N, C-alpha and C positions, 0 to 999 in steps of 0.2 A: 505492499499499499499504500503511496508518495504521501509523500505530506501533508500539497495541499490538499491528498479524498478526505486525510487524519486532517488536517479544517473541519473545512467543510460537513464530513460528517459531526468533529463537535460541536460544532455548531449548529446542527441538525438537533441529536439532542439538548444542545439545551435552551432549546427554545419549546420540546419539549416541555420539558422539567418546566418552564417557567408557565407556560398554561399547560401543565397542568397543574402550580400554585394557585395559579387565576379561577381554574376550576373549581379548585379544592373552596378554595374561600369563600367561591360559592356561595357553598352547602353550606358551608359556615355562616350564612348573612341569609339563607331560607331559613339555617335551623331555627337560630338563633331573634327570629323570627315569631317562624311560630311558638315559640316558648315564651318568647315576654307579649308575645298579641293583647294579653285580659289588661295588661298591665299602660292602659292606657293614659298619659298626659289630660292632671283635670286642672281647671284654671284653684288659683290661691283665691281666697274667700277675703274682702275687701275687709279694712280693717273698722272698726266701730267709729272711732270718732276717725272721717275725712279732713284733708292736710287741706288747707285756704292754698290756693295758686294761685301765682300768679300772673300770666303769661306776654308778652315784652316783645309788639310786634316791631322792627326798629326798616321807616324806611329812609326812600334820597331814588327822589323822583323813578319815583316803579306805577304811574301811574294804569295800566294798561290788566297792573294784576290788583291793586288791593284793593278792589272792592267782593273779590272774588277769595280775598288773601280773607280779612279780615268773616264773611259770609263762615268762611271753613271751620273758622273758629267758633262761630255764635252754635255752629253741630257739636262741638264738641259732650257730649256723652257725660254732665256729669251738675254736680248740685250750684242755680244758681248764684248762692249767696255767701258758694266759696270759688268762686272763681272772676277773678279779677283779669283783667285786659286793657291794650299795655300800646295804644298805634304814638309808636317814634317816630312823628318824624320829621327830617329834614330836606322835608326838601322845596323844591324852589318856582317846581310850573300846574299844573293841572291835578295833578298829588293831591295838594291838599285841602282844591275846594269834595275833589270825590271822598277822600281820607274823616273827613270833616261829614261828608253827607251819611254819608255807612255810621261813624258814628256813632249820630242823632236817631237814626233811622230802629242801632240797636238800643239805644239809651229808652226808647221810650216803649218798646217794648220786655223792659227790665235789666237786661246787660249792668253789671256796672265794669261799664267799659271808658276809659278814657285820651280826651287825642290828647296827644302835648310835639309843642311844638317847636320849634331853636331858628331863631336865623344866624346865630353862631354856631358854625358847627365843627366846635374845639368838638377835636378826642375824634371828629366821627362818626363812626356805626360801634365805635365803646366809648367813643361820649355822649349818646345819643339814649345810650344799656345806663351807663353808668347815673345816667340825667331822672329814667323811669326809676333804675335805683332805691334812690332815694326817701321818694314817696310808693314807691308797692310795701302791701299788706300782709301778703302774699307768702305764705315757709319755704315752698318750691314757686321757683322760675322757670317759665320756659322759654326756650328765644326760638319763636320762626322766622326762618327768612323771608323775601316777600314773595318770592318764587314759591312755594313750600304751599301744596294745601294740607291740611287738618286730617288726617283718619278719627272719625266718632270718637274712639276705642280707644284710643291715645293711652286715656287719663287711666281708666278701667285698668288695662294690660298695667298703668306702672305704681299705681296705687296702691298695689300689694305688695306694695315692696317699700312702699314708700319711706314707711317709718323703724326703716331700718337702712335704705342704700336707697338713690337711686340706682340708676341701669351703669355699667359700672366703663360699654363702650363710652358713652357720653359725659356723666357726668366731673364737674365742674364743683373748684369749691370758691366760693364766691363771699369775698367783706363785705357786709355794710354796715358801709362809717355811720359814728351817730352820734359825729358832733361835723358841724362844718356846715351851712347851709341851716334854712330854716325846712321846720317837719313836722307835717301838715296836723291836723291836730288825732287826726280820729286815729295815726298808729303813734298809739307807743315810746317815752323814750328813755332814752336807751344809760342816759348816762353815757360819761365816755366811756363805755366798755365798748366793743365792736357783736354786737350777731354773725353766726353766720348762714347759711344757708347753703339749700342746695341748688345747682341750674344742673336745668336739664336740656341740653344744643341742638336741636335737628336740622345741619342744612343740606338734607337730602332733598331736592326737589322730586316732585312730583308732577309730570305738568296736561 
């Protein structure tokens, strides 16, 4: 047998071994499926006390998507009295009027929704979020980009773990500055200490 024939034969048997392992893996997966077929994942029950959530919507000249964004947030399945919505608008075009109209329309329906406009874009998007955070009353903060469509069940699926931890893939720790700037009367004063809250960021767009 020549070296070339031996090499071809070795490659052939190696291929057979790989295919055999692959086929065995499939049989193992089928076995595990039937063994655990009845052990289906079940939703975790919601906590007895739901946290208050602030939804922040930072905008800048998003006239074509702002109304869709606000409408999707108001369709989130969560108690109205525990959901605060902040429209943080730094726009310089027709977005301002569209956003204000959407806010007024949903406020008339009983939503706790606020329109915050800045003429000075200091800090850009981060500055707008910080401005809203100073007045936010939620224990958790949920941030949506302008081109995001909020799924109605997003808080239902997250609230079961809200008491312990926010979703690990997107949670960041945000400190609320308690001193510096006026505080609304409805927000309890925190003295000179800092109050921590968890922020959920949803940057993925669904058009």
